[in-house]
N, C-alpha and C positions, 0 to 999 in steps of 0.2 A: 479272452475274447476281445476282438478289436471293436472300436466304437461303431464302425459300419455294420459289423455282424450283430452288435448289441441292438442297434436301432432297427435293423431289418428283422430281427427275431420276432415272431408273433407274440403279442402281449395282451392278455385279457386280465386286467387287474381290478380287484374289488377290495382294496385295502390291505394292510399288513396283517400277518397272522401272529397271534400271541403264542409264545413258547411256554410249554408247561412241563412239569416234572412231578412224578409221584413220590419222590424222596421227601422225607420229613426233615432231614438235615443234609446239608452239603458240606463235605470236608474233603481232606486229601484222599480218603479211602474210596470215595465214589465219584469224584469230580470228573475223571476220565470217561466213565460210563455216561454221566449226565451230559457232557459235551458231545459225545458221540450220538446220543439220542436227539439232541437239539440241533445237530448240524444240518439235517435236511431242511427243516423249516427255516432255519437261519439263512441258508443258501437261497431259498426261494425269495425271502424278503430282500436279501441283498441284491438279487437280480432285478427285482422290481424297483428298488431305490436307485440303482445305477441307471436304469432305463428312464425313470422320471427325471433324474438330475440331468441326463443328457438332453432330454426333451426340453427341459426348462432353459438350457443354454442355447437351444436352437437347432440341435442335431436331431432333426425330425424326418420321418419317412419320405416326405415330399422331395427331399434332397437326393433321393436314390430312386426316383420314379423312372420307369422304362416305358418308352412309347414305341409300339411295334409298327404303326403306320406313320410314315414320314418321320422317322426317328431323328432326322437332322433338325426338326423343330420340336424341341423338348425343353421347355423352361423348368427349372428346378429352383423354386423359391419357397421361403417360409414366412408366413405372417405370424410372428411369434406372440400370440395372445396369451400363451402360458406364462411367459415372463411378466406380461402386464398384470395378470391376475395375482401372481405371487407378490409382485412389488406393491400393488395397491393394498392388498390385505395386510402385508407386513407394515407398510406405512400407516395404515388406518388404525391398526392395533397398538403399535408401539412407536408411532412417529414422535410422541412425547414420552419421556421416561416413565416407567411403571414405578409408582411411589407406594410406600407403606404408610398407612394412616392408623392412628390409635382408635381402638374400639371402646376405650375406657375414658371417663371424664377425669381420671386422676392425672394431675399435672406431671407427676414424676414419671408415669408411664409414657405420657406424650413426649417428654424430654428424651427418654431412652429410645423411643421410636425414631426421633430425629437423629440421634446418634447412630442408630442402625442404618438409616438412609445415607448418612455421611460416609459410613464404612462401605456401603454398597457403591457409592459414587466413586470412592477412592479405588475400588477394584474394577471400575468400568462396567458395572452391571447393566447399564443401559445399552451399551454395545453388545454385551453378552446376551441380553434379551432379544435384541434385534436379530442376531444370528440364530438364536434358538427358535424364534417364531418363523424365520425364513425357512429353516429346515422343516418345520411343521407344515408350512404351506406347500412345500415341494413334494415331500414324501409321506406326510401324514403323521410323523412322530419325530421327536428329537430327544437329546439326552444332555443333562447338565451334571457336572461333577464338582463337589466342594471338598476340599481337604484342608487340614490345619496348615497354616503358614510355617515354614521351617524357621523363619526369622520372626516369629510371632511376638517375641518380647522386645524387639527393636523396631518392627514395622508397625504402622498405624493400624493395620487390619489383621486380625488373627487368623483369617482364612483366605484361601485362594479359590477362584472360580474358573471353570473350564467348560466349553461346549464341545462335546465329542461328536465325531463324524458318525452319523447313523449307518453308514455303509460298513462300519467296523465295530459297532456297539449293539448289544442286545441285552434284554433282561429276561430271566427265567422265573416264571410264577408257579405257585403251588396249584396242583390240579384238583382244587376243591372249591367250595363256595366262597372262601375267603379271598382267593386270587392274590395271596400275599407274595411280594417279591422275595424269592429265595436267594438269588445272586444276580450280579450284573457283570457283564463280560466285555472287555475291550480286546479286539482281535487284530493282530498284525502278522505279517509274514517275516520270517527270519532266515537269513542265508547261513547255511552250515557247510563248511568244507568237508568233503568225504574222501579226500585223497585223489592223487593223480590230476590235480587241477580242476576237479569237478565240484560243482556247487549244488547243494540240495536245498529246496525251499521247504521250510518246516513251519507250520502254524504255531504261533505263540498266543496263549490266552491269559490275560490278566484278569483274574476272577476275584470279585469282592463279595464276601458274605457279611453278615452283621458283626462278625467277630474276627474274621481272618482275611488276609490278602494272599491268594494262591497264584503262583506262576506255573502254568502248565505249558510245556513245550512238546508238541505232538501229543502223545498219550502218556507222557511221563511228568510227574510233579517235580519241578526244579527247586522251588522254595515255598515255604509257608511262613508268613509273618502275622502275628496277632495285631489288632488295632483296637483302640478304646473308644471308637466313635459310637458304638451301640446300635448302628444301623448301616445300611448299604450306602456308600457315598455317591453312587451314581443314580440319578433320579430320571425316570422316563416322563416326557411331556407329550402325551398323545394329543393330536389335534381334535379328534373325535373318537367315538366308541369304535368305529370301524378302522380307524387309523388311515384314513384316506387323505391324499393331498388336495389342495384347493382346486386344481384343474383336472384332477383324475376323473371325476364324474363326467366331464365333457371332453375327454381326450379324443373320442371318435368324431365329435363335432369340429374340434380343432383340426384334425386331419382332413376332414371334408372341406373346411374353409381354405386350407393351404392348397388342396387339390383344385378347388374352384379357381383360385388365383392363377395357378399354373395353366389350367385349361383356357382361361380367358386370354392370357398372353399368347398361348399357342394359337388360339383363334385369330388374334391380330396378326401374328406372324404368318399363318397360313393364308390369310386374306392378302397380305402384301406379296407373298411369294406364291401366288395362285398358279395352278397348273394350266398349261397351254394345250389345247386340243387342235389338231390339224385335220381338216376335212378334204378328202379327194385331192391330195397334193403329193408331189414327188420332190424330195429334197435332193439338192446337189450332192455330188460325191464328197465334197469337203465339208458338208454340213452334218451336224449331229445334234443330239439334245444338249450336249455340253457346250458346243460352240454357239448354238442359238442362245443359250442362257447367258453366255459371256458377252456376245455382241448386242443382244437385245433387238436384233433386226434380222428378218429372213426374207428370201425371195421364193415365191411359190410358182409352181407350174401345174396347171390343171392336167388331170388324167382323163383323156377322152372328152366326152361331152359334159362331164361333171365339173362344175366350177369349184376351184380351190378356195378354201376359206380357213380362217384361224379364229378361234374363240377362246376366251379365258374362262376356265371353270372356277368359279368363286361363289362362296356362300358365307356371308358375314354373320358372326355370332350376334344374337340379339342381346346387346349389353344392358339394356334397361331391365329386361326380365332376369338377366343374370344378377344385376345389382339387387333386385328384389329378393332373390334367393340368398344373397350374401347378407343383407340386412336381417332376414329371418334367422339365419344361422347365428349372427352376432347377438341378436336379441335372446335367443335360446341360451347361448353360452353365458351371457350376463345374468339372466334370471336364475339359472341353475347354480352358478358359482357365487351369486350374491354380490355382483358388481353393479353400481348405479349406472344408469344410462347417461351417455354423453349428450348434452344439449346441442342441437344443430342450429339453434337460433330461430327455428320456425314457430316455436310455441310462444305465446304472449306471456308477459310477466303476470303472475297471479298475486293478488293481495292476500290470499289464503296460504300462509306458509306451510301449514300441515298438508294441504292438498298438493302443493308443489313438491314437497318431500316425498309424499306417497307416490306421485306420478313418476318421478325420476328414479325411484327405486332406493332412495336413501334409507327409508324405514326398513326395507327388506335387508339392506346391507347391515344396518345396526342390529337386526335380529340375529344374523349370522355371527356378527362380532361378539354379541353377548353369549352365544352358545360356546364359542371358542374360549371366551373368558372363563366360563365355569370350569371347563376342562383344565385350563391353565392353572386356575387357583387351587384345584384339587392337588395337582403335583407341586405347586408352590408351597403348600402347607407342609408337605414332606421335606422340601428343601429348607424351609424356615426351621423346622424341627431339628434338622441336621446342623444348620448354621448357628442357631441359638445354643445348641449343646456345645459346640466348639467355643463360642463366646463365654459361656459360663465356666468352662474349664480353664481357658487361658486368660480371661480378663474378669474383672469384677464390676465393670461399669454398666454392663447390659445384663439385666436379669428379667428377661421377658418370657412369656409363654406364647405359644402359637395363637391362643384365643385372644391375646391382646392386640393382634395385628391383623389388618385387612389389606391385602394387595389391591391397589387401586389403579385402573387403567385411565390415563389422562387423555381425554378427547374434548374437542371444542363443544361447549354446551350452549352456544349462542343461537341455535335454531329456535324459532318461536319464542324469542326472549320476552316479548311483551306479555304473553299469556303466563309465562313462568313467573315473571316479576309480580303480576297481579295475584297469582296464587300465594306467593310468599307474603305479600302485603296483607292479604285477607286473613291468612292463618296467624300472622303475628299480631293482628288487631284484635283477635279473640283472646279470651282468658282461659280457654279450655284445651288449648294445644300448646305443648312445650315448644320453645324456640328451636331446640335441636331437631324435633320432628319436622317443623316447618322448613328448615334449611335442607333437610334430606329429601322430602317428598317433592319439593318444587322443581328439582332437576336443573337448577340454574348454576350450581357450583361444582367444580371438579372435585374439590375436597370440602364437603359440607361441614365437617367438624372444625377444620381450620378456619373456614369462613365464619362460623358461629363464634369461635373464640376471639378472632380478630374484631368482629363486630361488637361482641360483648365488652371487650377491653376499650374499644373506641367510645361506646356509650358510657361506660364507667368514668373514663377520663373526661368526657364532655360534661357529665353530671357533676364531677368534682370541680371543674372550672366554673360552672354555673353557680355551684354552692359557694365557692370562694368569692365570686363576684357579688353575690347577694349579701354575704357576711361583711364585705368591705363597704357596701353602700351605706348602712347606718352610721359607721364611723365618719364617712365622708360628709354625710348630711349633718351630723352633729358638729363637725369641724366648721362646716359652712355657716351653721346657725351661730356658733360662738364668734366667728369672724364678723357676722352681721351685728351681733350685740356689741362687740368692741367698737365697731365703726359708729354705731348709734350713740354710745356713751361719749365717744370722742366729739361728736357733733354737738351734744348737749353741753359739754364742758366749754366748748368754744363759744357757744351762745351766752 
């Protein structure tokens, strides 16, 4: 299917569909039947993802609009708000790297978490996360793969990270209340020569279960290799329960917005190129509609007693009312998708920071982001379980459990900073609230635990310096008194 056929095909999308199987185990004996049963649902998801990806890139229906009346004036433009939504949400969620913080007060665990962050940085996990969340915002789901590094004993990091194309990847779940991942599949097309210069396209499925890696070509098992990971190395990261993209709920409004822009430009063009109406006139033999249009001047002859006349048929589109409609569409798009409003400078500055944030939609945006974070952390725990298992097998430096780590999204916490600092000061001044709780609930710090540890170390160092200063003062005072006694005795002896 070409890109034009893809974007013109009617699409009513309501999220991606989960793929289920009734099989209790998946192995080489039933893998072909499982793939055949999953193919229809997978193809539907694949078509939706391809459509959304093309839409995100700007290949939208307004580029293929057809105008039946005056087809020579047919503007085909796209106001690509879909890309704006995806780029904003991606930057807002992971503009700063996602960090792992320790949930324990044990210093050794905190040190191992720091080592894990260093390993993730060496593997470029921040860029990996950005690509992962971008796919989430486009099509509603994304996939990450982690495998042991082939050069684990010589490389700094014992694992490798990959973000897989969701147009070629899917996970099959058990059809029961557990919804347990049974296998993950990466799909590619393979060319096979069938003789006489002919080439046949055969689908290849790389299937990973908890214990095996199965290569399936067509409906035939090509190879089966066991692995010791103990879990499926491909993790799905759904953006939400329905697996909907960030702009998918407002896609009809986005189409209406682009159509409105096209029609506005058509209205301007039709006003400039207004139709000419001739009343009671007879044209010369060498004059026609085309020659009149080229010359821009005509000579008229009245027919009988009726006076010849020329009038321009023009009706200009009311741009102010059209702009009101556009603003209404943009407001609905931003509210539904959780994008803050752009300030036009017409509102006065407010001393109430909370009211200003609520008015501009930033609190609504933060609520959307926290919901996405919860879904991301659920999948990230499975990813950490896989990575920590690889680290325990190949290295001895990191012996962590998933319960020791908390994935933390780093975002600026400086809004309403005065109230937050007052909350922190009040809680620290009481003797009934632990300092760790005060640092967490005030909402002032990106990493409350690290901020508390640094503050505690600073206070301890400051107290140690003060104690050393106090201990040194008696010695200095005693030395000064001895010096004064010596001077006094010397004066007496001189007398």
